[in-house]
N, CA, C and O atoms as a printed pandas DataFrame, in Angstrom:
     atom_number atom_name residue_name chain_id  residue_number  x_coord  y_coord  z_coord
0              1         N          MET        A               1   21.372    7.364    8.306
1              2        CA          MET        A               1   19.939    7.556    8.552
2              3         C          MET        A               1   19.040    7.704    7.497
3              4         O          MET        A               1   19.385    7.969    6.345
4              5         N          THR        A               2   17.613    7.495    7.962
5              6        CA          THR        A               2   16.911    7.047    6.871
6              7         C          THR        A               2   15.520    8.106    7.360
7              8         O          THR        A               2   15.052    8.322    8.478
8              9         N          GLN        A               3   15.188    8.543    6.209
9             10        CA          GLN        A               3   14.272    9.840    6.336
10            11         C          GLN        A               3   12.862    9.727    5.335
11            12         O          GLN        A               3   12.735    9.674    4.111
12            13         N          ILE        A               4   11.808    9.719    6.544
13            14        CA          ILE        A               4   10.391    8.841    5.944
14            15         C          ILE        A               4    9.262    9.980    6.024
15            16         O          ILE        A               4    8.783   10.697    6.903
16            17         N          SER        A               5    9.045    9.719    4.324
17            18        CA          SER        A               5    8.045   10.583    3.888
18            19         C          SER        A               5    6.509    9.884    3.881
19            20         O          SER        A               5    6.469    8.695    3.563
20            21         N          GLU        A               6    5.276   10.545    4.208
21            22        CA          GLU        A               6    3.620    9.824    4.062
22            23         C          GLU        A               6    3.375   10.404    2.958
23            24         O          GLU        A               6    3.536   11.601    2.718
24            25         N          LEU        A               7    2.932    9.486    2.160
25            26        CA          LEU        A               7    2.153    9.650    0.760
26            27         C          LEU        A               7    1.070    9.637    0.794
27            28         O          LEU        A               7    0.460   10.619    0.370
28            29         N          THR        A               8    0.297    8.393    1.369
29            30        CA          THR        A               8   -1.421    8.420    1.916
30            31         C          THR        A               8   -1.734    7.864    2.518
31            32         O          THR        A               8   -1.063    6.861    2.759
32            33         N          LYS        A               9   -2.874    8.062    3.159
33            34        CA          LYS        A               9   -3.405    7.005    4.685
34            35         C          LYS        A               9   -5.077    7.363    4.318
35            36         O          LYS        A               9   -5.688    8.398    4.052
36            37         N          PHE        A              10   -5.489    5.734    4.480
37            38        CA          PHE        A              10   -6.558    5.862    4.566
38            39         C          PHE        A              10   -7.639    4.363    5.137
39            40         O          PHE        A              10   -6.883    3.424    5.387
40            41         N          LYS        A              11   -8.459    4.156    5.266
41            42        CA          LYS        A              11   -9.589    3.354    6.160
42            43         C          LYS        A              11   -9.980    2.755    5.064
43            44         O          LYS        A              11  -10.227    3.116    3.913
44            45         N          VAL        A              12   -9.988    1.588    5.750
45            46        CA          VAL        A              12  -10.990    0.436    5.032
46            47         C          VAL        A              12  -12.303    0.149    5.300
47            48         O          VAL        A              12  -12.565   -0.448    6.344
48            49         N          PRO        A              13  -13.319    0.521    4.418
49            50        CA          PRO        A              13  -14.325    0.501    4.989
50            51         C          PRO        A              13  -14.865   -0.765    5.833
51            52         O          PRO        A              13  -15.403   -0.474    6.901
52            53         N          LEU        A              14  -14.781   -2.311    5.448
53            54        CA          LEU        A              14  -15.100   -2.873    5.402
54            55         C          LEU        A              14  -13.949   -3.910    6.387
55            56         O          LEU        A              14  -13.147   -4.682    5.862
56            57         N          GLY        A              15  -14.103   -3.705    7.935
57            58        CA          GLY        A              15  -12.597   -4.290    8.914
58            59         C          GLY        A              15  -11.584   -3.697    9.705
59            60         O          GLY        A              15  -10.688   -4.005   10.490
60            61         N          SER        A              16  -12.332   -2.294    8.932
61            62        CA          SER        A              16  -11.805   -0.928    9.535
62            63         C          SER        A              16   -9.936   -0.990    9.703
63            64         O          SER        A              16   -9.281   -0.528   10.637
64            65         N          GLN        A              17   -9.658   -1.380    9.038
65            66        CA          GLN        A              17   -7.880   -1.748    9.102
66            67         C          GLN        A              17   -7.860   -0.178    8.360
67            68         O          GLN        A              17   -8.706    0.265    7.584
68            69         N          GLU        A              18   -6.656    0.482    8.841
69            70        CA          GLU        A              18   -5.630    1.367    8.323
70            71         C          GLU        A              18   -4.445    1.302    7.790
71            72         O          GLU        A              18   -3.422    0.787    8.239
72            73         N          ILE        A              19   -4.705    2.064    6.423
73            74        CA          ILE        A              19   -3.575    1.341    5.813
74            75         C          ILE        A              19   -2.487    2.895    5.754
75            76         O          ILE        A              19   -2.965    4.029    5.724
76            77         N          GLU        A              20   -1.480    2.689    5.749
77            78        CA          GLU        A              20   -0.654    4.256    5.474
78            79         C          GLU        A              20    0.464    3.464    4.530
79            80         O          GLU        A              20    0.796    2.310    4.800
80            81         N          LEU        A              21    1.015    4.195    3.390
81            82        CA          LEU        A              21    2.102    4.270    2.510
82            83         C          LEU        A              21    3.069    5.257    2.619
83            84         O          LEU        A              21    2.581    6.351    2.335
84            85         N          GLN        A              22    4.185    5.313    2.900
85            86        CA          GLN        A              22    5.187    6.062    3.304
86            87         C          GLN        A              22    6.857    5.525    2.290
87            88         O          GLN        A              22    7.371    4.408    2.227
88            89         N          GLN        A              23    7.278    6.775    1.670
89            90        CA          GLN        A              23    8.885    6.482    1.183
90            91         C          GLN        A              23    9.780    6.636    2.185
91            92         O          GLN        A              23    9.800    7.681    2.834
92            93         N          VAL        A              24   10.724    5.502    2.461
93            94        CA          VAL        A              24   11.497    5.451    3.106
94            95         C          VAL        A              24   12.773    5.332    2.444
95            96         O          VAL        A              24   13.160    4.279    1.937
96            97         N          ASP        A              25   13.508    6.545    2.449
97            98        CA          ASP        A              25   14.712    6.908    1.720
98            99         C          ASP        A              25   15.828    6.767    3.185
99           100         O          ASP        A              25   15.754    7.199    4.335
100          101         N          HIS        A              26   16.939    5.853    2.360
101          102        CA          HIS        A              26   17.867    5.616    3.564
102          103         C          HIS        A              26   19.095    6.504    2.530
103          104         O          HIS        A              26   19.554    6.385    1.394
104          105         N          ILE        A              27   19.282    7.507    3.814
105          106        CA          ILE        A              27   20.471    8.356    3.056
106          107         C          ILE        A              27   21.718    7.615    2.292
107          108         O          ILE        A              27   22.094    7.705    1.123
108          109         N          LYS        A              28   22.216    6.846    3.395
109          110        CA          LYS        A              28   23.339    6.450    3.290
110          111         C          LYS        A              28   23.792    5.586    1.911
111          112         O          LYS        A              28   24.806    5.560    1.214
112          113         N          GLY        A              29   22.533    4.920    1.897
113          114        CA          GLY        A              29   22.987    3.959    0.555
114          115         C          GLY        A              29   22.305    4.397   -0.515
115          116         O          GLY        A              29   22.623    4.033   -1.647
116          117         N          GLY        A              30   21.354    5.175   -0.300
117          118        CA          GLY        A              30   20.430    6.091   -2.001
118          119         C          GLY        A              30   19.503    4.718   -1.801
119          120         O          GLY        A              30   19.258    4.261   -2.917
120          121         N          MET        A              31   19.051    4.107   -0.996
121          122        CA          MET        A              31   18.359    3.013   -1.635
122          123         C          MET        A              31   16.519    3.662   -1.082
123          124         O          MET        A              31   16.284    4.236   -0.019
124          125         N          SER        A              32   15.674    3.391   -1.980
125          126        CA          SER        A              32   14.319    4.048   -1.744
126          127         C          SER        A              32   13.408    2.754   -1.852
127          128         O          SER        A              32   13.614    1.853   -2.665
128          129         N          LEU        A              33   12.199    2.782   -0.769
129          130        CA          LEU        A              33   11.532    1.550   -0.618
130          131         C          LEU        A              33   10.243    1.902   -0.232
131          132         O          LEU        A              33   10.093    3.014    0.274
132          133         N          LEU        A              34    9.183    1.092   -0.388
133          134        CA          LEU        A              34    7.888    1.852    0.109
134          135         C          LEU        A              34    7.102    0.903    0.856
135          136         O          LEU        A              34    6.641   -0.168    0.460
136          137         N          ARG        A              35    6.991    1.560    2.241
137          138        CA          ARG        A              35    6.460    0.693    3.359
138          139         C          ARG        A              35    4.618    1.272    3.295
139          140         O          ARG        A              35    3.984    2.303    3.069
140          141         N          ILE        A              36    4.387   -0.100    3.643
141          142        CA          ILE        A              36    3.019   -0.326    3.710
142          143         C          ILE        A              36    2.890   -0.732    5.086
143          144         O          ILE        A              36    3.201   -1.773    5.664
144          145         N          ARG        A              37    2.256    0.544    5.543
145          146        CA          ARG        A              37    1.936   -0.456    7.264
146          147         C          ARG        A              37    0.199   -0.298    7.812
147          148         O          ARG        A              37   -0.360    0.758    8.107
148          149         N          ILE        A              38   -0.261   -1.365    7.826
149          150        CA          ILE        A              38   -1.621   -2.147    8.005
150          151         C          ILE        A              38   -1.885   -2.242    9.137
151          152         O          ILE        A              38   -1.650   -3.366    9.582
152          153         N          ARG        A              39   -2.445   -1.259   10.118
153          154        CA          ARG        A              39   -3.207   -1.377   11.154
154          155         C          ARG        A              39   -4.715   -2.279   11.374
155          156         O          ARG        A              39   -5.685   -2.172   10.624
156          157         N          GLU        A              40   -4.649   -3.050   12.417
157          158        CA          GLU        A              40   -5.523   -3.847   12.545
158          159         C          GLU        A              40   -5.883   -3.824   14.226
159          160         O          GLU        A              40   -5.894   -4.788   14.992
160          161         N          GLY        A              41   -6.136   -2.570   14.489
161          162        CA          GLY        A              41   -6.828   -2.627   16.057
162          163         C          GLY        A              41   -5.032   -2.327   16.547
163          164         O          GLY        A              41   -4.134   -1.712   15.971
164          165         N          LYS        A              42   -5.063   -2.891   17.527
165          166        CA          LYS        A              42   -3.149   -2.661   18.229
166          167         C          LYS        A              42   -2.245   -3.175   17.845
167          168         O          LYS        A              42   -1.135   -2.970   18.336
168          169         N          ARG        A              43   -2.490   -4.133   16.686
169          170        CA          ARG        A              43   -1.826   -4.807   15.499
170          171         C          ARG        A              43   -1.088   -4.239   14.681
171          172         O          ARG        A              43   -1.802   -3.418   14.104
172          173         N          PHE        A              44    0.042   -4.186   14.245
173          174        CA          PHE        A              44    0.848   -3.324   12.692
174          175         C          PHE        A              44    1.446   -4.683   12.185
175          176         O          PHE        A              44    2.000   -5.590   12.806
176          177         N          THR        A              45    1.109   -4.503   10.658
177          178        CA          THR        A              45    1.818   -5.519    9.789
178          179         C          THR        A              45    2.825   -4.421    8.905
179          180         O          THR        A              45    2.469   -3.283    8.598
180          181         N          VAL        A              46    3.787   -4.861    8.665
181          182        CA          VAL        A              46    4.760   -3.851    8.077
182          183         C          VAL        A              46    5.241   -4.389    6.408
183          184         O          VAL        A              46    5.363   -5.613    6.460
184          185         N          PHE        A              47    5.433   -4.059    5.500
185          186        CA          PHE        A              47    5.885   -4.182    4.622
186          187         C          PHE        A              47    6.943   -3.325    4.100
187          188         O          PHE        A              47    6.630   -2.136    4.160
188          189         N          ASP        A              48    8.029   -3.539    3.635
189          190        CA          ASP        A              48    9.131   -2.719    3.165
190          191         C          ASP        A              48    9.368   -2.931    1.537
191          192         O          ASP        A              48   10.536   -3.312    1.463
192          193         N          ILE        A              49    8.977   -2.883    0.588
193          194        CA          ILE        A              49    9.448   -3.604   -1.140
194          195         C          ILE        A              49   10.141   -2.237   -1.329
195          196         O          ILE        A              49   10.269   -1.130   -0.805
196          197         N          ASP        A              50   10.595   -3.145   -2.636
197          198        CA          ASP        A              50   11.700   -2.394   -3.549
198          199         C          ASP        A              50   10.900   -1.712   -4.697
199          200         O          ASP        A              50    9.859   -2.346   -4.869
200          201         N          PRO        A              51   10.998   -0.704   -5.505
201          202        CA          PRO        A              51   10.059   -0.165   -6.368
202          203         C          PRO        A              51    9.744   -1.163   -7.604
203          204         O          PRO        A              51    8.950   -0.703   -8.424
204          205         N          GLU        A              52   10.225   -2.401   -7.848
205          206        CA          GLU        A              52   10.009   -3.517   -8.843
206          207         C          GLU        A              52    8.562   -4.324   -8.477
207          208         O          GLU        A              52    7.590   -4.563   -9.193
208          209         N          THR        A              53    8.888   -4.703   -6.780
209          210        CA          THR        A              53    7.663   -5.354   -6.126
210          211         C          THR        A              53    6.645   -4.220   -6.380
211          212         O          THR        A              53    5.493   -4.605   -6.582
212          213         N          ALA        A              54    6.841   -3.054   -6.403
213          214        CA          ALA        A              54    5.766   -2.544   -5.984
214          215         C          ALA        A              54    4.779   -2.430   -7.262
215          216         O          ALA        A              54    3.552   -2.384   -7.354
216          217         N          ARG        A              55    5.501   -2.411   -7.914
217          218        CA          ARG        A              55    5.048   -1.899   -9.530
218          219         C          ARG        A              55    4.441   -3.568  -10.098
219          220         O          ARG        A              55    3.632   -3.515  -11.024
220          221         N          LEU        A              56    4.763   -4.789   -9.639
221          222        CA          LEU        A              56    4.149   -5.671   -9.889
222          223         C          LEU        A              56    3.005   -5.844   -8.837
223          224         O          LEU        A              56    2.089   -6.537   -9.277
224          225         N          TRP        A              57    2.855   -5.472   -7.787
225          226        CA          TRP        A              57    1.677   -5.803   -6.912
226          227         C          TRP        A              57    0.622   -4.755   -7.131
227          228         O          TRP        A              57   -0.554   -4.832   -6.776
228          229         N          ALA        A              58    1.280   -3.644   -7.844
229          230        CA          ALA        A              58    0.291   -2.097   -8.297
230          231         C          ALA        A              58   -0.616   -3.023   -9.663
231          232         O          ALA        A              58   -1.812   -2.997   -9.951
232          233         N          VAL        A              59    0.379   -3.686  -10.204
233          234        CA          VAL        A              59   -0.323   -3.949  -11.211
234          235         C          VAL        A              59   -1.372   -5.201  -11.145
235          236         O          VAL        A              59   -2.349   -5.177  -11.894
236          237         N          ALA        A              60   -1.176   -6.267  -10.271
237          238        CA          ALA        A              60   -1.747   -7.281  -10.107
238          239         C          ALA        A              60   -3.091   -6.870   -9.168
239          240         O          ALA        A              60   -4.111   -7.553   -9.259
240          241         N          MET        A              61   -3.019   -5.655   -8.220
241          242        CA          MET        A              61   -4.171   -4.832   -7.703
242          243         C          MET        A              61   -5.119   -4.381   -8.878
243          244         O          MET        A              61   -6.212   -4.938   -8.975
244          245         N          GLN        A              62   -4.779   -3.460   -9.724
245          246        CA          GLN        A              62   -5.117   -2.815  -10.766
246          247         C          GLN        A              62   -5.966   -4.057  -11.910
247          248         O          GLN        A              62   -6.948   -3.583  -12.480
248          249         N          ARG        A              63   -5.832   -4.662  -12.046
249          250        CA          ARG        A              63   -6.075   -5.745  -13.253
250          251         C          ARG        A              63   -7.253   -6.925  -12.325
251          252         O          ARG        A              63   -8.071   -7.672  -12.862
252          253         N          TRP        A              64   -6.955   -6.744  -10.597
253          254        CA          TRP        A              64   -8.206   -7.244  -10.439
254          255         C          TRP        A              64   -9.386   -6.819   -9.983
255          256         O          TRP        A              64  -10.505   -7.328   -9.921
256          257         N          SER        A              65   -8.635   -5.133   -9.476
257          258        CA          SER        A              65   -9.669   -4.072   -9.362
258          259         C          SER        A              65  -10.944   -3.674  -11.220
259          260         O          SER        A              65  -12.081   -3.238  -11.393
260          261         N          ASP        A              66   -9.984   -4.093  -11.999
261          262        CA          ASP        A              66  -10.716   -3.832  -13.328
262          263         C          ASP        A              66  -11.653   -5.131  -14.077
263          264         O          ASP        A              66  -12.169   -5.282  -15.184
264          265         N          SER        A              67  -11.559   -5.944  -12.833
265          266        CA          SER        A              67  -12.531   -7.563  -13.072
266          267         C          SER        A              67  -13.221   -6.980  -12.498
267          268         O          SER        A              67  -14.161   -6.611  -13.202
268          269         N          GLN        A              68  -13.285   -6.647  -11.469
269          270        CA          GLN        A              68  -14.926   -6.390  -10.866
270          271         C          GLN        A              68  -15.686   -5.257  -10.862
271          272         O          GLN        A              68  -16.378   -4.930   -9.897
272          273         N          ARG        A              69  -15.592   -4.534  -12.045
273          274        CA          ARG        A              69  -16.114   -3.217  -12.510
274          275         C          ARG        A              69  -17.252   -3.447  -12.769
275          276         O          ARG        A              69  -18.159   -2.952  -12.098
276          277         N          PRO        A              70  -17.556   -4.539  -14.169
277          278        CA          PRO        A              70  -18.795   -5.020  -14.131
278          279         C          PRO        A              70  -19.260   -5.679  -13.534
279          280         O          PRO        A              70  -20.140   -6.148  -14.256
280          281         N          ALA        A              71  -19.361   -6.368  -12.102
281          282        CA          ALA        A              71  -19.920   -6.993  -11.141
282          283         C          ALA        A              71  -20.511   -5.695  -10.259
283          284         O          ALA        A              71  -21.666   -5.577   -9.850
284          285         N          ALA        A              72  -19.693   -5.000  -10.126
285          286        CA          ALA        A              72  -20.460   -3.838   -8.877
286          287         C          ALA        A              72  -21.268   -2.745  -10.187
287          288         O          ALA        A              72  -21.775   -1.735   -9.700
288          289         N          ASN        A              73  -21.347   -2.825  -11.066
289          290        CA          ASN        A              73  -22.068   -2.225  -12.441
290          291         C          ASN        A              73  -23.436   -2.880  -12.275
291          292         O          ASN        A              73  -24.548   -2.358  -12.356
292          293         N          ASP        A              74  -23.076   -4.224  -12.009
293          294        CA          ASP        A              74  -25.071   -5.196  -12.532
294          295         C          ASP        A              74  -25.736   -5.153  -11.136
295          296         O          ASP        A              74  -26.899   -5.485  -10.907
296          297         N          ARG        A              75  -24.780   -4.669  -10.176
297          298        CA          ARG        A              75  -25.884   -4.822   -9.138
298          299         C          ARG        A              75  -26.412   -3.053   -9.120
299          300         O          ARG        A              75  -27.136   -3.304   -8.156
300          301         N          LYS        A              76  -26.537   -2.285   -9.238
301          302        CA          LYS        A              76  -27.097   -0.919   -9.373
302          303         C          LYS        A              76  -28.176   -1.411   -9.677
303          304         O          LYS        A              76  -29.136   -0.683   -9.932
């Protein structure tokens, strides 16, 4: 049996993709995964990733985001 809990949902301003993050708990095996669902019109892309992959992805995205701050501030 699997239990799915919604974590967050948001819409990307450019492209209008809908992104949904869910926790997927596999009750029998005790495994928890992060499900990333990206909806583009009628098409869905779904990733189920383990905690270590989620951490690596989060670190890479945070580094990129932090590197963009000075450029964003220069435009103001």
